[in-house]
Steps between C-alpha positions, in 0.01 A plus 500: 500500500443851616824682456578824681763606238503389142717565197294510186683432175328615177682356199428669162640256243428726197681794656765269650466675835418414860327732741522430873238611751545475874175462699455516880176420680427749781180413674231492232692714257765397246792737458714488187849633551661628177802708393445809280881553426546729802313352802275220613137560422211329692161441337221370716238292326202288614577135450181459300600772247676411185825674428429743226839655436500737793758293691869591461714196446807427715714423198474456128787333312582299190412135525856373446621732784222364726606135439861595582410698818274210613789258459730740684247544788469122529877451517532784745226349726665156484831652604325658804339178591152601398305202375164469331228281648558247215875484579420427866246231397750349259775496760268337751406229251867435415586457866209262555601295189853476625380385839273245336774364276737475810230299682450273202870446465512388870207257449656351183839471668336321802297266270813404305709488823761739365703709743550859414 
């Protein structure tokens, strides 16, 4: 999948920190948007180049704080009705299963000649 925007999560377990990078594709260039403590900083890189520390991260935070923020973002998104692709697929499968069970119930009731 060729994403136009991507959040890159770099987890450093020994240091117990998480570094977030935000990348946008603009034409044939990739632009990393970071935050230097005062303002947003854009760094243009060729997609074939390897990041060598010249990209300013969007955010660096302790791992336990990242886990908490991630949970809070997920809860906030759910409250706003934003669903992930997996949630939509799961919901669709549940509805299909419910419909199938309702159809099976009708067939069984008819076979057993039971009125609902």
